[in-house]
C-alpha positions, 0 to 999 in steps of 0.5 A: 093847787096848794097853800103853804105857809111861811115860817113867819106866817105860821108863827103869826097864826099860832100867836092869833090862836094863843091870843083868842084861846086866852078867852075861849079855846074853842073859838081859837081852834075855830079861827085857826081852821077858818084861816087855813081853810080860806088859804086853801080856797084861795090856792085854787084861785090865787089871783082872786085876792086883791093886790096888797095896796101898800106894795103894788106888786102883782103876785103879792095879794090879800084876802080878808077873813073876818078882821084878819088880813091873809097876805100871800104870794102866788107861786106855781101850783098854789100860794104861799101865805106870807103874813096874817094879822089883824086887819086894822094894822097896816103892813110894814114893808119889812113884813114882807117875807 
C-alpha cells in the first residue's frame, strides 16, 4: 500500500513547511516528515481515518496530525492525499481535488 499526493496537496505541504521554517527550520523539516509518515501509515490501513464530515463520501477520509487535517481518497493500492491544512479551518467543497 502506498501514499501518493496530489499536486495541490504537495503545494500545501510545502507552504506549511515554509511557514514553520520562518521561525524554525528544523521544526519545519520534522513536521513535513511527520505528515508524510502519517500518510504512509494510513496507506497501510486506508479506512482507519474518519469520513470527512463536510462531504460524507465513504472513500474521502481524514486523519489529524497534531493540529493539521490530512484529507485523503482511498484508491486501489493505497491512498491519494488530497489536502493538508490547519485543523481549525473547515474544508471548502471546492477544495476537493
